[in-house]
N, C-alpha and C positions, 0 to 999 in steps of 0.2 A: 722146269719149275721145281724148286726145292721147297721144303716145308716153311722156312722163314718168309719166302716171298708169298706162299700160299696163306699164311697167318696174316701178314700184312694186308694183302689185297681182300681177304675175306672180312677182316675187321673194317677196312675203309669202306667196303661195299655196304656192310651192315649199318655202319655209322651215317653214311651220306644217302642212302637210299630213300629215306623219309624226311630229311632235313632239307631245306630249301637252298641247297648248295651244289646240286648236281653230282650224283654218282657216276655217270658215264664220264664226265670231265676228269674226275680223279683216277679212274680205271684206265682211261687212255693216257693220262699224263705220268702217272707214277713210273710205269715201265720206261718212258722215255726218259724220265729224269735220272733213274738209277741204272739204265742200260740193261734191263731185264727184256727177256724175249717175251713175245705175246703169250698170255696165259692159256690161250686155246678155248675152243668151243665148250668142252666138257666142264672146264673149271667155271666158265661164265654161266653155264646152267646151274652148276651146284651152288654158287653163291646166290643167285636168284631163288633157287628153291628154298634156300634158307630165309631170304626176305619174305617170300610168300607164306611160308609156314608161320612167320612171326605175326604178320598181320592177320592171318586166318585164326590163330590162337587168341591174339590180343582183342579182336573184335567178334569172337564166337557168340557172345551173348546178343549181339546186334545181327549177326548173319543168320542165326537160326530163325528169329521171326521174320526177317526179310526174306529168306527163302520160303518159309511156310506161306506166308501171306502173299508172295508173289505167284506161288503155284495156285493158291485158292483164286486169286484174281485172274490168271490165265484160264481157269476152268469156268469162269463165269461168276465168281464170287464178288464180294464187296471189295472196293479199294480201300486200303488203310495207309496210314502214314509209312509203315514199313514196305508195303507193296510199292508205294509211290517212289521211296527212296531206291529200292532195288531196280525199279524201271529207270531211274535217273542214272543209276550207275551203268546199266546196260547201254542206254542211248548216248551218254557223255563219252562212252569208250569209242563209238563208231568213227568220228572224225580222225582220231590218231590212228586207228587200225587201217582205215582206208588210205590215209596220206603215207602211212608207213610202207604199205605194199606198193604204192605208186611211185614212191620216191627212195625205196631203200638203197638202190645203187648209188644214186647221187649222194645220200647222206653219207654212206660208207666211204665214197672215194673222194669227195669235195668238202666235206664240212667236218672232218676230223683233225683238221690242223690246229696247232696251238694258238694261232692268233684269232682263229674263229671262236675258239673255246674262251679266250680271253675277252673278247668282244661281248660275246653272249653273257659271260660271267658278270661283267660290269654293268652292261646295259639293263639286263632283266633284274640284277639286284636293285638297281635305282628304281625301276618300275615296281618291284615289291616294296620299297620303302614309301613310294608315293601312294600305293594302295593302302598300306598299313596306316599312314598318316591321314589320308582323306576319307577311308572307309567308314561307314556310320556304325557298323558292327552290332546290328540290332536283331538279325535273324538267325534261325539255326537250320540245320541241314534238312529238316522236315518241311521248310517252307520253299524249297527250291522249285522253281517253275519251268515251263518248257523253255523259255527264253534263256534262263539260267544254265540249263542243260546244254543248249546249243553253244553258248558263249564259253562256258568251262570245257566243253569238249573240244571246241576249236582252239583254245589256249592250250589245252594238253597236246595237241597235235604239234605245237611250236616246239615241245620238248625233244623232238627229234633232232633239233639242233643241239650238238653237245655243248655243255656249259650253261643251258637254259634252266636245267632242273625240272623234271616233271613235277615233283611236289610243290616246288617254288612257283611255277606258273600257274597251277591249279589253285594253289592257296592265294595267289595274287587276284586271279580272276574272282574268286569267292569273296575276297575282301572288297573288291571294287563294286560287287553286287550287293554289298550290305551284309554279308554273313559276319558272325562273330569269328574271332581267330580260331576258336576251338572248333566250331562248325565247319569253317573252311579247311582246316587241318583234317578233321575226321572224314569230310567228303573226299578230300585228296587221297587219303590212305585208303579208303574203300574202293576209289577208282583204280588204285595200283594192283587190285587183284585180277581183274580180267586183263589188264595190260601185262602184267607179269607172266599170266597164263599163255597168252598169245604169243609174246615175244619169245618165252621159254620154249613153247612148242615148235616155233619156227626155228629156233636154234637147235633144238634137238633133231629136227628134221636135216638140218645142215650137217650136223655131227654124224648122223647115220650115213649120209653120202660121203663124207669126208674119210671115213675109215680111221679116224684119229684114235691113237692108243689111250685107253683110259686107265688112269692111276687112281684106283679106288680109295687108297688110304688118304690122298691129298683131297680128293673130292669130298670125303666124309668130313675131314677137318675143315674144309671150306664151307660146307653146309651148316655144321654145327656152329662155328664161330660167327658166321654171318647172321644166322637166325638168333643167336642169343644177344648179339650186339643190336640187331634191329629191334627186337622186342624191347630192350631196354631203353633205346632211342625213342621209340614210340611212347613209351610210358612217361619218360622224364619230359618229353618236348610237350606233351598234352598237358601234363601238370603244371608246366612253367609258362606256356605260351601267353596266357592272359595277363600275366604280370610282368613278364620280360619284354614282350613285343618282338618285332621282327629285326630290330636294329642290330643286335649282335650278328646275324646272319648277313645283313646287307654289309657291314663293316668288312667281315670276313670275305665276301665275295668281292668287294673293291680291292682289299689288299691282295688277294689271289690273283685277280686280273691284272693289277699293276705288276705284280712278281712275274707273271707269265710274258707280259710285254717286255720286261726288262731281260728275261732270259732268252726270248725268241726273236726279238726285233733286230 
């Protein structure tokens, strides 16, 4: 991997990680389209670390009271909105974590083809559009119930299919459950924290076993650019989403899916 490839992939990772358009699909497809070699486990870790740092920094004012109130509740103290939100993030992560462990090999070997990505991109784009149009958008993330947690968590597990988009499918579920666009997006972004930690930890373990050569300069560039891009993307997305709706992302997904069918059918 050269620095140009690293810059392109890090930028795409940071841009697509939190938009409802599937970062995994783009990172799988770009090397195929341009004839690049696989970027390797170390680079995958570095760009996800950048995305993780971005969401941690952006939501730092929410995460501090969430962690504080969650610890108080664990020790027998009163439950607060922030403690309940922290529990919601924890329990909504479990379905994806369990399904990921159970079906990791199947996903990596059978679901990474371009036609699977194209189909998921179009189908879940249409589901996102339907949820955005039909959702009542009356609730915020502090009103999430146990039923909501189960449904959003199960929806997140579907994101193991490349092209689905983790943020896209969790935002879709939130909209269908009556959350506002902002609340659905915020909960989706908070859910990314444990998922990225778990996936990154698993990939790091694979890296240690593989003995892959680490090029620290490229990894540093990937981490920084991915983090800056992801932070900017989160900020702009949350500022615009109530006014813009999900339609631009739906249109992009449809065009991307059609383009992939054209290339690979």
